[in-house]
N, C-alpha and C positions, 0 to 999 in steps of 0.2 A: 295370579288366578290358578286354582287347581281344578281338578275334574269336577269336584262337588260344586264349586262356584260356577263353572261352566254349565253344568246341568241346571242350576237355578236360573241362570240368565236365559238359557234356551227355553225353559219352562215358562218363564214370565213373558218373553218376547213372542213366543209362538202360541201362547195360551194353552199349553199342554199341562197335564199332571206331571208331577216329579217322576213318577214311574215311567210314563211315556217318554219324557225327555231323556231319562237315563237310557232307555232302549235306543232312542234315536242317536244319542252321542256314542254309545257303544257300537251301534251299527256303522257309523261313519268311521270310527277308529279301526274297526274290523276290516272294512272295505279298503281303506288306505293301506293297512298292513298286508292284506292279502295281495293287493296289486303290486306293492313293492317287493314282496316275497317272490312273486312271479317275474320280477325283472322289469316291470312296467313303471312308468312314471305317472304321477297323479297331478293333473293341472286343474286348479280351481281358478277360473277366470276372475280377475280382480283381486284375488288373494295371493296366489303363488303356486309354485310347483315343487312337489316332493319328488326326489329321484335318488337312485342309488349311485354312490360314488365309491371308487376304489382308492384306498390309500396304498401307496407303494411301500415295498419293504424298505427298511432304512436301518441305519446304525443308531444305537442309542447308548446311554450310560446309566448304569444302576446308581441312583443317587446316594445309597448307603455305602457302597463299596468302591465306587468309581470305576467299576469294571465295565468294559465295553460289551454291549450285547447286540444281538440281531433281533429286530422287531419284524415279525412276518407281515405280509400284506394283508389288508382286511377290508371289509365292506362297511360302509356307513351310510346314513341317510343324510342328504343334503337338501336344504330348503332354500329356494330362490324366490324372494318376494315379488309379487306382480307390481306393475307400475302404479296402478290405482292404490294399492296398499302402501307403497312407498310415498305416494303423494300425500296420503293422510298423516304420515309421520312427519 
């Protein structure tokens, strides 16, 4: 499912126009992004939690040359599914 498919499902399930559903989906994505940027986690009860995780610096290997390289630490988004979501799967 891509964003367009999600918008169609939201429009059908909520009885919204496609334009309204697009604004709603965009607003949710924007709110989650802003919260994560601010260092907060986003918990959606029954669905899961989005949070920032830090990857440690580590050694790696350039696959072309075999040369050892240092990979800097970085931040990434981690999703932990909620129990109700896990039970559905």
